[in-house]
C-alpha atoms as a printed R data frame, in Angstrom:
    type eleno elety resid chain resno       x       y       z
1   ATOM     1    CA   MET     A     1  -8.029  73.061  -3.375
2   ATOM     2    CA   ALA     A     2  -6.223  75.809  -5.177
3   ATOM     3    CA   ARG     A     3  -2.172  77.079  -4.037
4   ATOM     4    CA   TYR     A     4  -3.267  80.495  -3.736
5   ATOM     5    CA   ALA     A     5  -5.818  82.347  -2.959
6   ATOM     6    CA   PRO     A     6  -8.018  85.476  -4.730
7   ATOM     7    CA   VAL     A     7  -5.258  88.373  -5.515
8   ATOM     8    CA   PRO     A     8  -7.399  91.809  -5.323
9   ATOM     9    CA   LEU     A     9  -6.367  94.013  -8.093
10  ATOM    10    CA   PRO     A    10  -6.696  97.851  -7.092
11  ATOM    11    CA   SER     A    11  -9.525  99.462  -5.922
12  ATOM    12    CA   GLY     A    12  -9.541 102.975  -6.955
13  ATOM    13    CA   GLU     A    13  -9.442 104.908  -4.233
14  ATOM    14    CA   PRO     A    14  -6.493 107.139  -4.396
15  ATOM    15    CA   GLU     A    15  -4.520 106.337  -0.615
16  ATOM    16    CA   LEU     A    16  -5.257 102.870  -0.313
17  ATOM    17    CA   ILE     A    17  -3.945 102.342  -4.570
18  ATOM    18    CA   ALA     A    18  -0.148 102.489  -2.977
19  ATOM    19    CA   GLY     A    19  -0.468  99.425  -0.308
20  ATOM    20    CA   GLN     A    20  -2.292  97.811  -2.608
21  ATOM    21    CA   VAL     A    21  -0.168  98.145  -5.382
22  ATOM    22    CA   ARG     A    22   2.340  96.256  -3.463
23  ATOM    23    CA   ALA     A    23   0.395  93.407  -1.811
24  ATOM    24    CA   TRP     A    24  -0.299  92.805  -5.491
25  ATOM    25    CA   ILE     A    25   3.583  92.700  -6.517
26  ATOM    26    CA   THR     A    26   4.942  90.972  -3.510
27  ATOM    27    CA   ALA     A    27   1.765  88.308  -3.340
28  ATOM    28    CA   PRO     A    28   2.804  84.781  -3.225
29  ATOM    29    CA   PRO     A    29   1.942  83.945  -6.735
30  ATOM    30    CA   LEU     A    30   3.837  86.879  -8.135
31  ATOM    31    CA   SER     A    31   6.633  85.551  -6.007
32  ATOM    32    CA   ASP     A    32   6.608  82.562  -6.980
33  ATOM    33    CA   LEU     A    33   6.826  83.323 -10.175
34  ATOM    34    CA   VAL     A    34   9.730  85.239 -10.560
35  ATOM    35    CA   ALA     A    35  11.048  82.171  -8.808
36  ATOM    36    CA   ALA     A    36  10.281  79.891 -11.419
37  ATOM    37    CA   SER     A    37  11.820  82.158 -13.592
38  ATOM    38    CA   GLY     A    38  15.434  82.152 -11.489
39  ATOM    39    CA   GLY     A    39  14.774  85.651  -9.953
40  ATOM    40    CA   GLU     A    40  13.890  86.474  -5.866
41  ATOM    41    CA   LEU     A    41  12.032  89.243  -5.645
42  ATOM    42    CA   PRO     A    42  13.995  92.231  -2.794
43  ATOM    43    CA   SER     A    43  12.913  93.971  -0.178
44  ATOM    44    CA   GLY     A    44  12.477  97.611  -0.751
45  ATOM    45    CA   ALA     A    45  10.177 100.841  -1.358
46  ATOM    46    CA   THR     A    46   7.189  99.622  -3.582
47  ATOM    47    CA   GLU     A    47   8.833 101.608  -6.896
48  ATOM    48    CA   LYS     A    48  11.758  99.776  -6.734
49  ATOM    49    CA   LEU     A    49  10.294  97.271  -6.704
50  ATOM    50    CA   LEU     A    50   8.231  97.923  -9.692
51  ATOM    51    CA   ALA     A    51  11.040  98.448 -11.194
52  ATOM    52    CA   TRP     A    52  13.197  95.459 -10.070
53  ATOM    53    CA   LEU     A    53   9.787  93.588 -11.619
54  ATOM    54    CA   ASP     A    54  10.211  95.885 -14.798
55  ATOM    55    CA   ASP     A    55  13.470  95.099 -15.880
56  ATOM    56    CA   PHE     A    56  12.966  90.894 -14.477
57  ATOM    57    CA   SER     A    57   9.924  90.759 -16.776
58  ATOM    58    CA   ALA     A    58  11.641  92.588 -19.828
59  ATOM    59    CA   ALA     A    59  14.205  90.433 -19.927
60  ATOM    60    CA   HIS     A    60  11.894  86.818 -18.877
61  ATOM    61    CA   TRP     A    61   8.141  87.634 -19.380
62  ATOM    62    CA   ASP     A    62   8.542  89.977 -22.522
63  ATOM    63    CA   PHE     A    63   8.329  87.623 -25.571
64  ATOM    64    CA   ARG     A    64   6.653  90.511 -27.379
65  ATOM    65    CA   ARG     A    65  10.725  92.399 -27.816
66  ATOM    66    CA   ALA     A    66  11.252  90.292 -30.749
67  ATOM    67    CA   GLY     A    67  10.185  92.359 -34.034
68  ATOM    68    CA   ASN     A    68   7.665  94.169 -31.850
69  ATOM    69    CA   VAL     A    69   4.855  91.934 -33.246
70  ATOM    70    CA   GLU     A    70   0.857  91.840 -31.875
71  ATOM    71    CA   ARG     A    71   0.059  89.450 -29.046
72  ATOM    72    CA   ASP     A    72  -0.839  86.774 -31.292
73  ATOM    73    CA   GLN     A    73   1.983  86.751 -33.297
74  ATOM    74    CA   VAL     A    74   4.028  86.030 -30.524
75  ATOM    75    CA   ARG     A    75   5.675  82.581 -31.561
76  ATOM    76    CA   PRO     A    76   5.499  81.230 -27.301
77  ATOM    77    CA   PRO     A    77   9.141  79.149 -26.297
78  ATOM    78    CA   ALA     A    78   8.214  75.838 -24.831
79  ATOM    79    CA   PHE     A    79   8.263  75.394 -20.526
80  ATOM    80    CA   ASN     A    80   8.014  72.753 -17.665
81  ATOM    81    CA   PRO     A    81   5.176  71.142 -17.092
82  ATOM    82    CA   GLU     A    82   5.957  72.154 -13.647
83  ATOM    83    CA   ILE     A    83   6.498  76.596 -14.418
84  ATOM    84    CA   ILE     A    84   2.925  75.973 -16.799
85  ATOM    85    CA   ALA     A    85   0.769  74.833 -13.721
86  ATOM    86    CA   THR     A    86   2.844  77.095 -11.558
87  ATOM    87    CA   VAL     A    87   1.705  79.991 -13.852
88  ATOM    88    CA   ARG     A    88  -1.672  79.190 -14.328
89  ATOM    89    CA   GLU     A    89  -2.994  78.843 -10.807
90  ATOM    90    CA   ALA     A    90  -0.997  82.739 -10.033
91  ATOM    91    CA   ALA     A    91  -2.741  83.868 -13.664
92  ATOM    92    CA   THR     A    92  -5.762  82.176 -11.816
93  ATOM    93    CA   ALA     A    93  -4.642  83.822  -8.242
94  ATOM    94    CA   LEU     A    94  -3.605  87.490  -9.646
95  ATOM    95    CA   GLY     A    95  -7.498  87.899 -11.774
96  ATOM    96    CA   LEU     A    96  -6.066  86.407 -15.481
97  ATOM    97    CA   ALA     A    97  -8.033  83.416 -16.013
98  ATOM    98    CA   ASP     A    98 -11.543  83.890 -15.302
99  ATOM    99    CA   GLY     A    99 -14.437  85.815 -15.540
100 ATOM   100    CA   ARG     A   100 -16.290  87.145 -13.066
101 ATOM   101    CA   PRO     A   101 -20.062  88.731 -12.915
102 ATOM   102    CA   PRO     A   102 -20.087  92.145 -11.862
103 ATOM   103    CA   ARG     A   103 -20.813  93.856  -8.815
104 ATOM   104    CA   HIS     A   104 -23.934  95.756  -9.683
105 ATOM   105    CA   ARG     A   105 -26.936  95.920 -11.319
106 ATOM   106    CA   ARG     A   106 -26.807  99.200 -12.557
107 ATOM   107    CA   TYR     A   107 -23.609 100.989 -14.475
108 ATOM   108    CA   ASP     A   108 -23.734 105.337 -15.814
109 ATOM   109    CA   HIS     A   109 -21.337 103.429 -17.994
110 ATOM   110    CA   VAL     A   110 -19.912 100.683 -20.471
111 ATOM   111    CA   LEU     A   111 -16.834 100.240 -21.751
112 ATOM   112    CA   ILE     A   112 -15.961  97.929 -23.968
113 ATOM   113    CA   LEU     A   113 -12.742  97.498 -25.600
114 ATOM   114    CA   GLY     A   114 -11.056  96.668 -28.765
115 ATOM   115    CA   GLY     A   115  -8.337  93.855 -29.596
116 ATOM   116    CA   LEU     A   116  -7.326  91.775 -31.574
117 ATOM   117    CA   GLY     A   117 -10.949  90.454 -34.407
118 ATOM   118    CA   ARG     A   118 -11.537  87.913 -32.211
119 ATOM   119    CA   ALA     A   119 -11.335  89.714 -28.915
120 ATOM   120    CA   CYS     A   120 -13.875  92.864 -30.495
121 ATOM   121    CA   LEU     A   121 -16.248  89.601 -31.298
122 ATOM   122    CA   GLN     A   122 -16.066  87.835 -27.578
123 ATOM   123    CA   ARG     A   123 -16.351  91.231 -25.579
124 ATOM   124    CA   VAL     A   124 -19.181  93.067 -27.588
125 ATOM   125    CA   ALA     A   125 -20.974  89.373 -26.867
126 ATOM   126    CA   HIS     A   126 -20.178  89.286 -23.952
127 ATOM   127    CA   THR     A   127 -21.153  92.596 -22.537
128 ATOM   128    CA   ALA     A   128 -25.094  92.017 -24.461
129 ATOM   129    CA   ALA     A   129 -25.217  88.505 -22.692
130 ATOM   130    CA   LEU     A   130 -24.511  90.532 -19.586
131 ATOM   131    CA   PHE     A   131 -27.406  93.152 -20.289
132 ATOM   132    CA   ARG     A   132 -29.206  90.135 -21.247
133 ATOM   133    CA   SER     A   133 -28.955  88.596 -17.317
134 ATOM   134    CA   GLY     A   134 -30.510  91.979 -16.043
135 ATOM   135    CA   VAL     A   135 -27.429  94.121 -15.928
136 ATOM   136    CA   THR     A   136 -28.278  98.027 -16.746
137 ATOM   137    CA   ALA     A   137 -26.737 101.439 -18.400
138 ATOM   138    CA   PRO     A   138 -27.823 104.364 -20.525
139 ATOM   139    CA   GLU     A   139 -25.199 103.714 -22.852
140 ATOM   140    CA   VAL     A   140 -22.468 102.071 -24.162
141 ATOM   141    CA   ALA     A   141 -19.152 102.844 -25.682
142 ATOM   142    CA   ALA     A   142 -16.995 100.755 -27.749
143 ATOM   143    CA   LEU     A   143 -13.674 101.649 -27.669
144 ATOM   144    CA   GLY     A   144 -11.142 101.038 -30.764
145 ATOM   145    CA   SER     A   145  -9.318 102.916 -33.328
146 ATOM   146    CA   PHE     A   146  -8.015 102.713 -36.859
147 ATOM   147    CA   ARG     A   147  -5.381  99.921 -36.307
148 ATOM   148    CA   PRO     A   148  -5.397  98.221 -39.488
149 ATOM   149    CA   LEU     A   149  -7.065  94.179 -39.536
150 ATOM   150    CA   SER     A   150  -4.191  91.708 -40.054
151 ATOM   151    CA   GLU     A   151  -5.188  89.307 -42.744
152 ATOM   152    CA   ALA     A   152  -5.578  87.232 -40.050
153 ATOM   153    CA   GLU     A   153  -8.197  89.124 -38.683
154 ATOM   154    CA   ARG     A   154 -10.380  89.637 -41.004
155 ATOM   155    CA   ALA     A   155 -10.828  85.980 -41.637
156 ATOM   156    CA   GLU     A   156 -13.038  85.753 -39.097
157 ATOM   157    CA   PRO     A   157 -16.712  85.221 -39.520
158 ATOM   158    CA   GLY     A   158 -18.349  87.696 -40.520
159 ATOM   159    CA   LEU     A   159 -15.402  90.816 -40.392
160 ATOM   160    CA   SER     A   160 -14.264  89.932 -43.996
161 ATOM   161    CA   GLY     A   161 -15.362  93.243 -44.767
162 ATOM   162    CA   ALA     A   162 -13.797  95.160 -41.875
163 ATOM   163    CA   THR     A   163 -10.571  96.905 -42.043
164 ATOM   164    CA   HIS     A   164  -9.443  98.836 -39.262
165 ATOM   165    CA   GLU     A   165 -10.258  97.186 -35.323
166 ATOM   166    CA   VAL     A   166 -13.374 100.266 -35.519
167 ATOM   167    CA   ASP     A   167 -14.475  97.924 -38.437
168 ATOM   168    CA   ALA     A   168 -14.420  94.473 -35.676
169 ATOM   169    CA   MET     A   169 -16.739  96.433 -33.253
170 ATOM   170    CA   GLU     A   170 -19.216  97.751 -35.446
171 ATOM   171    CA   VAL     A   171 -19.440  94.414 -36.783
172 ATOM   172    CA   ALA     A   172 -19.558  92.767 -33.018
173 ATOM   173    CA   VAL     A   173 -22.345  95.812 -32.100
174 ATOM   174    CA   ARG     A   174 -24.614  95.065 -34.630
175 ATOM   175    CA   ALA     A   175 -24.499  91.404 -34.963
176 ATOM   176    CA   SER     A   176 -25.519  91.239 -30.156
177 ATOM   177    CA   PHE     A   177 -27.300  94.395 -29.592
178 ATOM   178    CA   GLY     A   178 -29.494  93.284 -33.016
179 ATOM   179    CA   PHE     A   179 -29.164  96.745 -35.166
180 ATOM   180    CA   THR     A   180 -30.035  96.712 -38.063
181 ATOM   181    CA   ALA     A   181 -30.197 100.271 -39.343
182 ATOM   182    CA   GLY     A   182 -26.974 102.434 -39.871
183 ATOM   183    CA   PRO     A   183 -25.209 104.573 -37.894
184 ATOM   184    CA   LEU     A   184 -24.981 108.509 -36.984
185 ATOM   185    CA   VAL     A   185 -21.164 108.957 -38.089
186 ATOM   186    CA   ASP     A   186 -19.340 111.901 -37.008
187 ATOM   187    CA   ARG     A   187 -15.982 111.831 -38.477
188 ATOM   188    CA   GLU     A   188 -11.961 113.786 -38.971
189 ATOM   189    CA   ASP     A   189 -12.149 114.237 -42.354
190 ATOM   190    CA   GLY     A   190  -9.455 113.408 -44.654
191 ATOM   191    CA   PRO     A   191  -6.973 109.941 -45.051
192 ATOM   192    CA   ILE     A   192  -7.144 107.921 -41.809
193 ATOM   193    CA   GLY     A   193  -3.408 108.308 -39.927
194 ATOM   194    CA   HIS     A   194  -2.548 107.853 -36.032
195 ATOM   195    CA   ASP     A   195  -4.065 110.553 -35.899
196 ATOM   196    CA   SER     A   196  -7.434 109.925 -36.751
197 ATOM   197    CA   TRP     A   197 -10.645 109.272 -34.870
198 ATOM   198    CA   ALA     A   198 -15.120 109.404 -35.726
199 ATOM   199    CA   ILE     A   199 -17.743 108.248 -33.353
200 ATOM   200    CA   ARG     A   200 -20.286 105.376 -34.997
201 ATOM   201    CA   THR     A   201 -23.751 106.066 -32.329
202 ATOM   202    CA   PHE     A   202 -26.610 103.444 -33.042
203 ATOM   203    CA   ARG     A   203 -29.712 104.642 -31.466
204 ATOM   204    CA   GLY     A   204 -31.503 102.153 -28.843
205 ATOM   205    CA   ASP     A   205 -31.686 101.428 -25.082
206 ATOM   206    CA   PRO     A   206 -28.831 100.952 -24.149
207 ATOM   207    CA   ALA     A   207 -27.886 103.698 -26.886
208 ATOM   208    CA   VAL     A   208 -24.106 101.814 -28.421
209 ATOM   209    CA   TYR     A   209 -21.492 104.405 -29.534
210 ATOM   210    CA   VAL     A   210 -18.335 102.360 -31.284
211 ATOM   211    CA   LEU     A   211 -15.574 104.750 -30.679
212 ATOM   212    CA   ALA     A   212 -12.408 105.142 -32.837
213 ATOM   213    CA   ALA     A   213  -9.324 107.099 -30.621
214 ATOM   214    CA   PRO     A   214  -6.239 108.865 -31.985
215 ATOM   215    CA   SER     A   215  -3.356 108.071 -31.156
216 ATOM   216    CA   SER     A   216  -1.718 110.895 -28.078
217 ATOM   217    CA   GLU     A   217   1.753 110.144 -29.529
218 ATOM   218    CA   PRO     A   218   0.720 110.148 -33.979
219 ATOM   219    CA   GLU     A   219   4.204 110.693 -34.850
220 ATOM   220    CA   ARG     A   220   5.384 106.952 -33.371
221 ATOM   221    CA   ARG     A   221   2.367 105.116 -33.074
222 ATOM   222    CA   ARG     A   222  -1.138 104.126 -33.483
223 ATOM   223    CA   ALA     A   223  -3.768 104.622 -30.627
224 ATOM   224    CA   HIS     A   224  -3.025 102.576 -27.542
225 ATOM   225    CA   THR     A   225  -5.984 101.269 -24.532
226 ATOM   226    CA   PRO     A   226  -5.329 104.969 -21.874
227 ATOM   227    CA   ASP     A   227  -5.731 106.736 -25.513
228 ATOM   228    CA   THR     A   228  -9.159 105.197 -25.725
229 ATOM   229    CA   TYR     A   229 -10.174 106.149 -22.703
230 ATOM   230    CA   ALA     A   230  -9.341 109.469 -22.453
231 ATOM   231    CA   PHE     A   231 -11.095 109.937 -26.180
232 ATOM   232    CA   TRP     A   232 -14.248 108.707 -24.813
233 ATOM   233    CA   ALA     A   233 -13.825 111.093 -21.104
234 ATOM   234    CA   ARG     A   234 -13.605 114.147 -23.876
235 ATOM   235    CA   ARG     A   235 -16.746 113.290 -25.150
236 ATOM   236    CA   PHE     A   236 -19.082 111.851 -23.266
237 ATOM   237    CA   PRO     A   237 -19.202 113.939 -19.334
238 ATOM   238    CA   VAL     A   238 -18.773 111.556 -16.816
239 ATOM   239    CA   ARG     A   239 -19.069 113.075 -12.709
240 ATOM   240    CA   PRO     A   240 -17.727 112.116  -9.261
241 ATOM   241    CA   GLY     A   241 -19.205 108.533  -8.279
242 ATOM   242    CA   HIS     A   242 -20.550 107.122 -11.808
243 ATOM   243    CA   ARG     A   243 -19.962 103.735 -11.510
244 ATOM   244    CA   VAL     A   244 -17.925 102.503 -14.919
245 ATOM   245    CA   LEU     A   245 -18.230  99.032 -16.140
246 ATOM   246    CA   VAL     A   246 -15.440  97.792 -18.678
247 ATOM   247    CA   VAL     A   247 -14.999  94.347 -20.510
248 ATOM   248    CA   THR     A   248 -12.451  93.357 -21.966
249 ATOM   249    CA   SER     A   249 -10.663  89.904 -22.192
250 ATOM   250    CA   PRO     A   250 -10.142  88.140 -18.448
251 ATOM   251    CA   ILE     A   251  -5.996  88.310 -19.240
252 ATOM   252    CA   TYR     A   252  -5.712  91.774 -20.147
253 ATOM   253    CA   VAL     A   253  -8.260  92.574 -16.395
254 ATOM   254    CA   PRO     A   254  -5.169  93.853 -14.495
255 ATOM   255    CA   PHE     A   255  -3.529  96.047 -16.112
256 ATOM   256    CA   GLN     A   256  -6.887  97.080 -18.154
257 ATOM   257    CA   HIS     A   257  -7.885  98.225 -15.448
258 ATOM   258    CA   CYS     A   258  -5.104 100.217 -13.255
259 ATOM   259    CA   ASP     A   259  -4.922 102.243 -16.455
260 ATOM   260    CA   ALA     A   260  -8.627 103.444 -16.626
261 ATOM   261    CA   ILE     A   261  -7.917 103.945 -12.767
262 ATOM   262    CA   ARG     A   262  -5.203 106.104 -14.278
263 ATOM   263    CA   MET     A   263  -6.954 107.860 -16.990
264 ATOM   264    CA   LEU     A   264 -11.140 107.663 -15.824
265 ATOM   265    CA   GLY     A   265 -10.907 106.764 -12.130
266 ATOM   266    CA   LEU     A   266  -8.191 109.033 -10.004
267 ATOM   267    CA   PRO     A   267  -8.834 112.275 -12.623
268 ATOM   268    CA   LEU     A   268 -12.714 112.438 -12.819
269 ATOM   269    CA   GLY     A   269 -13.935 110.841  -9.349
270 ATOM   270    CA   CYS     A   270 -15.740 107.496 -10.832
271 ATOM   271    CA   GLU     A   271 -15.716 103.937  -9.733
272 ATOM   272    CA   ILE     A   272 -14.155 101.831 -11.592
273 ATOM   273    CA   GLU     A   273 -14.623  98.085 -12.069
274 ATOM   274    CA   THR     A   274 -13.462  95.895 -14.771
275 ATOM   275    CA   VAL     A   275 -14.396  92.200 -15.746
276 ATOM   276    CA   GLY     A   276 -13.770  90.093 -18.584
277 ATOM   277    CA   PHE     A   277 -15.899  87.224 -19.756
278 ATOM   278    CA   ASP     A   278 -15.790  83.106 -19.031
279 ATOM   279    CA   PRO     A   279 -12.954  81.753 -21.415
280 ATOM   280    CA   GLY     A   280 -15.012  78.225 -21.875
281 ATOM   281    CA   ARG     A   281 -17.944  80.108 -22.307
282 ATOM   282    CA   ALA     A   282 -16.325  82.901 -24.967
283 ATOM   283    CA   VAL     A   283 -18.201  83.474 -28.690
284 ATOM   284    CA   PRO     A   284 -16.415  82.764 -30.999
285 ATOM   285    CA   PRO     A   285 -14.476  80.302 -29.224
286 ATOM   286    CA   GLN     A   286 -11.331  81.318 -27.800
287 ATOM   287    CA   PRO     A   287  -7.668  79.724 -29.512
288 ATOM   288    CA   ALA     A   288  -5.725  77.043 -27.218
289 ATOM   289    CA   THR     A   289  -3.006  79.759 -27.983
290 ATOM   290    CA   ALA     A   290  -4.579  82.635 -26.233
291 ATOM   291    CA   THR     A   291  -4.180  81.544 -22.708
292 ATOM   292    CA   GLY     A   292  -0.585  79.580 -22.635
293 ATOM   293    CA   PRO     A   293   2.231  80.483 -20.319
294 ATOM   294    CA   ASP     A   294   3.585  82.681 -22.605
295 ATOM   295    CA   ARG     A   295   0.480  85.122 -22.294
296 ATOM   296    CA   TYR     A   296  -0.302  84.724 -18.902
297 ATOM   297    CA   LEU     A   297   3.575  85.953 -18.139
298 ATOM   298    CA   GLN     A   298   3.746  88.789 -20.917
299 ATOM   299    CA   GLU     A   299   0.315  90.054 -20.006
300 ATOM   300    CA   ILE     A   300   1.856  89.876 -15.759
301 ATOM   301    CA   ARG     A   301   4.448  92.283 -17.260
302 ATOM   302    CA   SER     A   302   1.899  94.789 -18.766
303 ATOM   303    CA   ALA     A   303   0.205  94.517 -15.222
304 ATOM   304    CA   ILE     A   304   3.502  94.843 -13.716
305 ATOM   305    CA   LEU     A   305   4.050  97.931 -15.721
306 ATOM   306    CA   SER     A   306   0.749  99.892 -16.007
307 ATOM   307    CA   MET     A   307   0.906  99.801 -11.614
308 ATOM   308    CA   GLN     A   308   4.042 101.095 -12.075
309 ATOM   309    CA   ARG     A   309   2.097 103.876 -13.896
310 ATOM   310    CA   LEU     A   310  -0.493 104.087 -12.039
311 ATOM   311    CA   LEU     A   311   2.128 104.061  -8.253
312 ATOM   312    CA   ALA     A   312   3.256 107.853  -9.908
313 ATOM   313    CA   ALA     A   313  -0.323 109.052 -11.216
314 ATOM   314    CA   THR     A   314  -0.967 109.203  -7.004
315 ATOM   315    CA   GLY     A   315   1.932 111.230  -5.904
316 ATOM   316    CA   ASP     A   316   3.499 108.031  -4.638
317 ATOM   317    CA   GLY     A   317   6.102 106.603  -7.044
C-alpha cells in the first residue's frame, strides 16, 4: 500500500489556485521530504511558505547550482536507502513519477515540450502513440528553441545531424508522425542567437508545427519553457474554453503544468491538462539516472518556484 495519497496539481480555475497551491505545498509528502532534509515546514500564509520553501530547496535540493549545468550534467550525491524510498514515494504522490492518460479524447491544441535530445524523441513518440490510441486534435505544436545540442545529445540514435533542440524535435516529428516531405519554413533571417525564432510546418492530419522560440531576455539567456508557451500563443489562435494538452516527461509535469496555467490558462482562458509518458515504456528508454532521487528533489524545487510565480500571477501572492 502506498504511503501517500496522490496530491492534485492546481486545476487552473483562478479562484481555486491559491487553495490548491497551499494544499500541494503542505501535503504530507512534501512535509516529509523537508523533514528528511533536516527542516520543518513553518506555519504562515501561503506566499510566506513558498518563500521559505524556495530558500530551503535552494540550500538542500538545487543540485544544478554548481556550474549552472544542464540537468543531465549534474553529478548526483549519495543518499541513504531510507531517504531514497521517501523521495520516490513522495515524488509519485506529488505527480512526478508516472504516466497518466489524458482525461479527454478531443483537444483543440496539443503542445509537446522540448528538452534534452532524448526527451524530445520520447515526448514526440508518446504524443504520436496518444493519437494512435484515439486522442484527436486539429494541430500539434512541438515547442523548442535554438539551444545547441551537446555532444552527448548528438550521439543519440538519429540525432547525429541535429545541431539544436529544434532540430531534435523535427527529427522526432518526422519519425513518430511519419512525415516524408520537408516542412514549410518561416524564420527570422540572420545568424542564430537567443533572439532567433523559426516555425517549421508539416501539413497533415493533424498538422504539426515545430517551433523554435526566442528568449524574452536574449541578452541574458536562451529561451525557457514560459518563452515557448508565449511564442506559441502569439502565433496560434487560442480561445477561452479551448482544451490544451501539454505533453512532457513525468518528472517535469508539476512545474511545466503550473507555468502553462500562468502563461496560457490565466491570460487566455483555456483549459490546461499536462501529462507525461510512462517511464517504463519510454522510447527510447529512460536512463536510470533520469529518475534518481536528486532529479526528483530538483524538480520538486522547480515546482515550488513555478507555484510561487503562479500564485503571484493570480494576485493572491
